[in-house]
N, C-alpha and C positions, 0 to 999 in steps of 0.2 A: 498208305502213309501220306501225309500231306507234304507238299513240296517244301514247306518251310522247315520241316524236320530233317532235311537232308543237306549235306554239305558237298559242294562240287569243287574239285581242285584240278588245275592243269599242271602237269609236270613236263618240263622241257628236258629232253635227254641230252647228255653231253655229246653223244655220238649217235649217228643214225644206226638203227637196227638193220640187219640185212633183209630178213623176211619175217612177216607176221601172218600166220594162218588163222582166219576167222572161222567160226563154227559153220558158216554157210559155204565154205570152200573158197571164199574170196582170199586172194593173196595181196598183201600190201608190202611195198618195199620202201626202204629209206624213211621209216617212221621216226619223227622227232618229238612228237607231243603225245602224251597219254592223259586222258580225262578220267579221273577217279571220283566216284560218287559213294559217299559214306552216310550212314545214318547218324542221327544226333549223338548216339553212343559210340561213334567212330567205327562201327561195324561195316566192313566193305560190302557194298550192294552191287556195284558193277564197275568195270573199268574197260576202256576201249581206246585204241590208237587212232591218231589222226595223221594223215599224210602231209 
């Protein structure tokens, strides 16, 4: 799928999360921002947290 057919949004959380466990066993703490990528049809493709 071409990059132009995707939509990227950043969501700022109102409060920090305590712990986020990633599939590779990485642990993130106090996450405040989540990046969400959706297709042109608004189908969720991926989402991941930022510290």
